[in-house]
C-alpha positions in Angstrom: 14.2 5.0 21.2 16.0 3.3 24.1 14.3 0.9 26.4 15.6 -0.6 29.5 15.0 -4.3 30.0 16.1 -5.4 33.4 18.5 -8.3 33.8 17.1 -10.3 36.7 18.8 -13.0 38.8 16.5 -15.5 40.4 19.5 -17.7 41.3 20.4 -15.6 44.3 18.5 -14.1 47.2 17.4 -10.4 47.2 18.4 -7.9 49.8 15.7 -8.7 52.4 17.6 -10.8 54.9 18.3 -13.7 52.6 14.6 -14.5 53.1 14.3 -15.8 49.5 15.0 -19.2 51.0 11.4 -19.9 51.8 9.4 -23.1 52.0 5.7 -23.0 51.2 3.5 -25.4 53.1 0.2 -27.0 52.3 -2.8 -24.6 52.1 -6.4 -26.0 52.3 -9.6 -24.7 50.9 -8.5 -24.1 47.3 -10.2 -24.6 44.0 -8.0 -26.1 41.2 -9.1 -26.4 37.6 -7.2 -28.4 35.0 -6.6 -26.5 31.8 -5.6 -28.7 28.9 -3.8 -27.1 25.9 -4.0 -23.5 24.7 -7.7 -23.8 23.9 -8.5 -24.0 27.6 -5.6 -22.0 29.0 -5.4 -18.9 26.9 -9.0 -17.7 27.1 -9.0 -18.3 30.9 -5.7 -16.4 31.6 -6.5 -13.6 29.1 -9.9 -13.1 30.7 -8.3 -12.8 34.1 -5.8 -10.3 32.8 -8.5 -8.2 31.2 -10.4 -8.1 34.5 -7.3 -7.2 36.5 -7.7 -4.1 38.7 -4.3 -3.9 40.6 -1.6 -6.2 39.4 -0.4 -8.8 36.9 2.7 -10.8 37.5 3.8 -13.0 34.6 6.8 -15.4 34.2 7.3 -17.4 31.0 10.0 -19.3 29.3 8.8 -18.6 25.8 6.9 -15.7 24.3 6.6 -15.6 20.5 5.5 -12.8 18.3 2.6 -14.8 16.8 -1.1 -14.5 17.3 -1.0 -15.5 20.9 2.0 -13.3 21.7 0.4 -10.3 20.0 -2.9 -10.8 21.9 -1.0 -11.1 25.2 0.9 -7.9 24.3 -2.3 -6.0 23.6 -3.9 -7.2 26.9 -0.8 -6.2 29.0 -0.6 -2.8 27.3 -4.2 -2.0 27.9 -3.9 -3.2 31.5 -0.9 -1.0 32.2 -2.5 2.0 30.6 -5.5 1.8 32.9 -3.2 1.8 35.9 -2.6 -1.9 36.6 0.9 -2.8 37.8 2.3 -5.2 35.2 5.5 -7.1 35.7 6.7 -9.5 32.9 9.7 -11.7 33.5 11.0 -13.5 30.4 13.9 -16.0 29.8 16.8 -14.7 27.8 17.1 -17.9 25.8 13.4 -18.8 25.2 12.5 -15.2 24.4 15.8 -14.3 22.8 14.2 -13.7 19.4 11.7 -11.0 20.5 12.1 -7.8 18.6 13.1 -4.6 20.3 9.9 -3.0 18.8 7.8 -5.7 20.5 9.4 -5.0 23.9 9.4 -1.2 23.4 5.6 -1.3 22.9 5.3 -2.9 26.3 7.8 -0.7 28.1 6.3 2.5 26.6 2.9 1.5 28.0 4.4 1.2 31.5 4.9 -2.6 31.6 7.9 -3.5 33.7 9.8 -6.0 31.4 12.6 -8.1 32.8 14.9 -10.6 31.0 16.6 -13.4 32.7 20.2 -13.8 31.6 20.0 -12.3 28.1 22.9 -12.9 25.7 23.6 -12.0 22.1 24.4 -14.7 19.6 28.0 -15.8 19.0 28.6 -16.7 15.4 24.9 -17.0 15.0 24.5 -19.4 17.9 22.8 -18.7 21.3 25.2 -19.4 24.2 22.9 -19.1 27.2 21.6 -22.6 27.0 21.7 -23.6 30.7 20.1 -22.5 34.0 17.1 -21.1 32.2 14.0 -19.4 33.8 11.7 -22.3 32.8 8.7 -21.4 35.0 5.3 -20.5 33.6 3.4 -18.6 36.3 0.7 -15.8 36.1 -0.8 -14.2 39.2 -3.6 -11.6 38.8 -4.6 -9.3 41.7 -3.2 -11.8 44.2 -6.6 -13.6 43.8 -6.1 -16.0 40.9 -3.0 -17.9 39.7 -2.1 -20.0 36.8 0.9 -22.4 36.8 1.9 -25.3 34.5 3.8 -26.0 31.3 2.1 -23.8 28.7 4.1 -21.0 27.1 2.6 -18.0 25.4 3.0 -19.2 21.8 0.6 -20.4 19.1 2.2 -23.9 19.0 0.0 -24.7 22.0 -3.1 -24.5 19.8 -4.5 -27.3 17.7 -4.8 -25.2 14.6 -1.0 -24.8 14.6 -0.9 -28.2 12.9 0.9 -31.5 13.5 3.6 -29.8 15.6 1.0 -28.4 18.1 1.9 -29.4 21.6 -0.1 -31.4 24.1 0.2 -29.7 27.5 -1.4 -28.8 30.8 -1.7 -26.0 33.3 -4.0 -25.3 36.3 -6.0 -22.3 37.6 -5.8 -21.9 41.3 -8.1 -19.8 43.5 -8.0 -19.8 47.3 -5.4 -19.4 50.1 -2.6 -21.0 48.0 -2.6 -18.0 45.7 -1.0 -15.9 48.5 2.0 -18.3 48.3 2.2 -18.1 44.5 1.8 -14.3 44.7 4.6 -14.0 47.2 6.9 -16.3 45.2 6.3 -14.5 41.9 6.9 -11.1 43.6 10.1 -12.3 45.2 11.5 -13.9 42.1 10.8 -10.8 40.0 13.0 -8.8 42.4 10.1 -6.7 43.7 9.6 -5.7 47.3 7.8 -8.4 49.2 5.3 -7.4 51.9 4.0 -10.0 54.2 0.3 -10.1 53.8 -2.6 -11.9 55.5 -2.8 -15.4 54.4 0.9 -15.9 54.0 3.4 -16.9 56.6 7.0 -17.9 56.6 7.7 -21.6 57.2 10.5 -22.4 59.6 10.6 -26.1 58.8 10.4 -27.7 55.4 7.0 -29.3 55.0 6.5 -32.9 53.9 5.7 -33.4 50.2 2.7 -35.4 51.4 0.0 -33.6 53.3 -0.8 -35.0 56.7 -4.5 -34.6 55.9 -6.2 -36.0 52.9 -8.8 -33.2 52.7 -10.0 -31.7 49.4 -8.4 -28.6 47.9 -5.0 -28.9 49.5 -2.3 -27.2 47.4 1.4 -26.7 48.0 3.9 -24.7 45.8 7.3 -26.3 45.3 10.1 -25.0 43.2 13.7 -25.6 42.1 16.5 -23.1 42.2 20.3 -23.3 42.3 20.5 -22.5 46.0 18.8 -24.5 48.7 15.9 -25.9 46.7 17.9 -27.9 44.2 16.0 -31.2 44.7 12.6 -30.2 46.0 10.6 -31.2 42.9 12.5 -34.5 42.5 12.1 -35.3 46.2 8.3 -34.7 45.9 8.1 -37.3 43.1 10.2 -39.8 45.0 8.2 -39.4 48.2 4.8 -39.6 46.5 5.9 -42.8 44.6 7.1 -44.3 47.8 3.6 -43.9 49.3 1.8 -45.2 46.2 -0.6 -48.1 46.9 -2.9 -48.3 43.9 -1.8 -46.4 40.8 0.8 -43.9 39.5 0.7 -42.1 36.2 3.5 -39.9 34.9 3.2 -37.9 31.7 6.4 -36.1 31.0 7.8 -34.6 27.8 11.5 -35.1 28.6 12.1 -38.2 30.7 15.6 -38.9 31.8 15.6 -38.8 35.6 18.3 -39.8 38.1 18.6 -43.3 39.5 16.8 -42.6 42.7 13.6 -41.6 40.9 13.9 -44.5 38.4 14.3 -46.9 41.3 11.2 -45.6 43.1 9.2 -46.0 39.9 10.4 -49.6 39.6 9.9 -50.3 43.3 6.3 -49.1 43.1 5.6 -51.5 40.2 7.3 -54.4 42.0 5.0 -54.0 45.0 1.9 -54.1 42.8 1.2 -50.5 42.0 -0.2 -49.9 38.5 2.6 -47.7 37.1 2.1 -46.0 33.8 4.4 -43.7 31.9 3.3 -41.5 29.0 6.3 -40.5 26.9 6.9 -38.7 23.7 6.4 -40.7 20.5 6.7 -37.7 18.2 9.1 -35.4 20.1 10.1 -31.9 19.1 13.6 -32.9 20.2 14.7 -36.3 18.9 17.4 -36.7 21.5 14.7 -36.7 24.2 13.1 -39.7 22.7 16.4 -41.6 22.3 17.4 -40.8 25.9 14.1 -42.0 27.3 14.3 -45.2 25.4 17.6 -46.1 27.0 15.6 -46.6 30.2 12.7 -48.6 28.9 14.1 -52.1 29.4 15.0 -51.3 33.0 11.4 -50.2 33.8 9.5 -52.7 31.6 11.0 -55.8 33.2 9.4 -54.9 36.5 5.9 -54.3 35.1 5.9 -50.5 34.4 3.6 -49.8 31.4 5.0 -47.4 28.9 3.0 -45.5 26.4 4.3 -43.3 23.6 2.0 -40.4 22.6 2.0 -40.4 18.8 -0.6 -37.8 17.8 1.7 -34.7 18.3 4.6 -33.5 20.5 3.9 -34.1 24.2 4.9 -31.1 26.3 3.2 -31.9 29.6 4.7 -32.2 33.0 2.0 -33.8 35.1 1.7 -36.8 37.4 -0.8 -38.5 39.8 -0.5 -41.1 42.6 -3.5 -43.1 43.9 -6.8 -41.2 44.2 -5.9 -37.7 45.5 -2.2 -36.7 44.9 -1.3 -34.8 41.7 1.3 -32.4 40.4 1.3 -30.0 37.5 4.1 -27.6 36.6 7.0 -26.6 34.5 9.5 -29.3 35.5 10.5 -32.1 33.2 12.1 -35.2 34.6 15.5 -34.7 32.9 18.8 -33.2 33.9 18.0 -29.7 32.6 14.9 -29.4 34.8 16.1 -31.4 37.8 19.7 -30.0 38.0 19.9 -26.7 36.1 16.7 -24.8 35.3 14.5 -22.6 37.6 11.2 -24.5 37.8 7.9 -24.4 39.7 5.1 -27.0 40.3 2.1 -27.2 42.5 1.3 -30.4 44.5 -2.4 -31.0 44.8 -4.3 -33.3 47.3 -7.8 -33.3 45.8 -9.8 -36.4 44.7 -11.9 -34.6 42.1 -8.9 -33.0 40.4 -7.0 -36.3 40.6 -9.9 -38.0 38.8 -10.1 -35.3 36.2 -6.4 -35.5 35.4 -6.6 -39.3 35.4 -9.5 -39.3 32.9 -7.6 -36.9 30.6 -4.5 -39.0 30.7 -6.4 -42.3 30.3 -8.1 -40.9 27.2 -4.7 -39.9 25.8 -3.2 -43.3 26.4 -6.1 -45.3 25.1 -6.8 -43.3 21.9 -3.5 -41.6 20.9 -0.7 -43.8 22.2 1.1 -47.0 21.4 2.1 -49.4 24.1 5.8 -50.4 24.3 5.9 -54.2 24.6 8.0 -55.8 27.3 10.7 -58.0 25.9 11.0 -61.5 27.3 14.7 -61.1 27.8 15.6 -57.4 27.9 18.8 -56.8 26.1 21.6 -54.5 27.3 19.4 -52.9 30.0 22.3 -52.8 32.5 24.5 -51.1 29.9 21.8 -48.6 29.1 21.2 -47.9 32.7 24.9 -47.4 33.4 25.3 -45.0 30.4 22.2 -43.2 31.5 23.5 -42.8 35.1 26.8 -41.4 33.8 25.2 -39.0 31.4 22.8 -37.7 34.0 25.5 -37.0 36.6 27.8 -35.5 34.0 25.0 -33.1 33.0 24.2 -32.4 36.6 27.7 -31.4 37.7 29.6 -30.4 34.5 28.2 -26.8 34.3 29.4 -26.1 37.9 32.9 -27.5 37.1 33.6 -25.6 34.0 34.0 -21.9 34.0 33.1 -21.3 30.4 29.6 -22.9 30.8 26.9 -20.6 32.4 27.3 -21.7 36.0 27.5 -18.0 36.9 25.1 -16.0 39.0 23.7 -13.2 36.9 23.2 -9.9 38.7 20.7 -7.1 38.4 21.8 -4.6 35.8 20.2 -2.7 33.0 20.2 -4.2 29.5 19.9 -1.6 26.7 18.2 -2.3 23.4 17.4 -0.2 20.4 13.9 -0.1 19.0 12.8 1.9 16.0 9.5 3.5 15.3 
């Protein structure tokens, strides 16, 4: 049996008047719920999918054929069979091990399956490492949306064992869902129809809402066109406004100098700045890279915790009492300079406190504090090396033709599945 898995390109605008270059402004009157780990996330998103009446849009970096993946597959098949429009967008690297039979079952049921930049292995090695579709977004019936860092895999559940990931997503209801819905439709290559509750923004909105009301939400994203730095700029701007506290919990921490400087400057002016890093990383290089920056930050009063219970996979932050962000973007060169990412910014005191309480429990009970040295050694050397590595990573793919700095185009991808 032949199945067609579309090859999608979210690096370039669609046909409709180059209007993919859109900015999403702050929307008020939303309800945002923090979902910590798969135990909270999977039941909530699966219940929403089971109740879907018209449409399910799903983007994910990783989908595995494990108990979570098979449950998701069954829910999507059942939804498609009862007439729900189901569009699933997968990354060709993160989902590269999915079997043709698994994809065929979805396609045969009417699920529209799309793969971003699929590539076969060369000498047993995957070659499509860079410019990944790293977003994790689900929108159901244009009424409820989920966004964050949790993939559809069993390693986000505690019973997976010591390698189970610590991570976060949010459920959003309210006017901001229209923006998430419009974005997910546009990025999937589907026809976008302007609907009530969504409007095109002519000027890029500030990363900081002018009002401090409750339930304010703004979608921000990173692409390789005109939104290359939006997520990084949002962090920098929020930290520049910080007056009381700032907490960043990030799995892969190796940001550029501007963001590092803003973290340091906040601590210098008396803001309580806390970083929660990986202590037991799933990628050892991530821990080594982050530690190159510790001395630079510690000497100015930044408090650094390493989470040691299991791998940290979260990408969350908060500033003061009402600004927060949750999403897919790490603070490393891959996320900040190459991958396709999406976060939500949230201005809501109750949500900010909920996230703060969760991170405070994490830091107090499951982390070790990195002590500040009286005389930091080699911090300037480490910073210099880090600066060079970051900018090499940032520009090298665009300068070398053999690395995937290309712009994939829509074309069918044929795969064989056997009954």
